[in-house]
N, C-alpha and C positions, 0 to 999 in steps of 0.2 A: 232283757237279760237272759230269759229262758232260750230265746231263739239264738242268741249269740253263744250261749253255752252249748246248745245242740250243734251249732255250726262248728265250734271248736272241737267237740267230741268227734264229729264226723270227719273233720279234717285230719284228726290224728288216727283215724281208722276205727274208732270205738263208737260207731253209730248205734244209738239205742233206739228202741222201738219209738216211733213218733219223731225222732230227731231228723230222719230223712224227709219227713213231711214238712217239718219246720224249715229245713234247708231249701227244699223245693219252693216253698212259699216265699221265703226270703229272697231267693234267686229271682223268682218271677217279679216280686215287688221292686227289687233293685233294677232289673231290666226295664220295667215300665217307667221307673223314675228317670233312668238314663235316656230312654227314647223320648220321653216328654221334654226333657231338658234340651236334647238335640233338636227337636222340632221347633221349640221356642227360639233357640239360637239361630237356626236357619231362617225362620220367618222374620226375625229381627234384622237379619243381614240382607234380606232381599233387596231393599232399596239401595244398599251400598253396592250391590252387584249390578242391578238393573238401572238404577237411577230413580226408581219408584214408578208408580203408575202415572201415565200422562193425564188420565181423567180420573178424578176422585169422585165417587158417587155423591150425588146431591149438591154438587158445587156448580156454579155458573162456568161456562166455557168460553174460550176464545180460540184463536188459531195462531200458530207460529208457521210462517211461510219462509222457507229457506230459498233465497234467490241467488242463483249462481252467475256472477259476473266475473269469475276468476280466470277464464280462459282454459281452465282445467275441468276434468270431470269429477265431481264430488262423489265419493263412494262411501262416506261415513258421516252420519249425523248423530251425535250423542246429545240427549236432552235429559236433564235431571232437575228435580226439585232443588231449590237453593239450599235446603237444609241437608241434602244428601252429601256424603263425604267424597263421592266420585262423580264423574260425568255419566258413568254407567255404560251400557252396551249401545251398539249401533241401532238406531231406531228405524233405519230404512229397511223395508221388506227385503228378504233374500233376493238377490239378483237385480235390485233396483239401484240405479245411480241417477245423479242429477247432472245432465250435460250442461255445458256453457250456454247461457241464455235461457235456461229453463228454471223451473222452481218446483218445490214439493211442499205440501202443506201437512201440518201435524195438528189435529185438534187437541187442545190441552185445557185443563182446569185453569181458571183465572188465577193469577198469582205470580210469584217469583220463580224464574227458571234460569238455569245455567245451560247455555247452548254451545256446542263445539261442532263445527262442520269443516270437512276437508277431504284431502286425498291421502290415503294410507296405502303404501305399497308393500309387497311381500318382502322387500329388502329393508323394511322399517323406515324408509324415507317418507317424509310427509310434509304437507303444507296445510295449515289450518287457521281458522278464525274462531275465537272464543269471546263470549260476551254474556253478561248477566242482564236479563231483561225482565220487565214486569208486563204481563199480559192482562189487559182489562177484559171484563165480561163482554162478549159479543163484538170483540175487536180482532182484526187481523193484523198481527205484528210482522212486518217484513224484515227478515234478518238477511242482510246482503253480505255475500262473500265476494270480496274484490281482490284479484291478484293473489289468492291464497293467503291473504292477511285479513 
């Protein structure tokens, strides 16, 4: 109550001795609370944006191998944990594509994954294949992309 009274007095231009210290302290406290909230919200949204980490520490792993039989060059592979709300970002390293007849492997934690692989062009045209898969520990799951479907 004292801090709010001091703040009200300073806002009206009647700052009393000590009131500016209270306002300064209140401002710093509110700033820290807002920053803490923002960091918490961004951290909680990371998996929505990225699709989550492919390998979770301490869990057994397997491999998702994307095999391109489409006749096209795959330039995007999105992989997300099944509990994520989006497929996330392209998991292929910058500048890497999967030509027809080739494959690319992604080590992942064992479990449920949503996979989307395809061709995405600058004009927003695309052809892709989507599938929910379960990867077992120490197993290579081959995800085949055929004719862009």
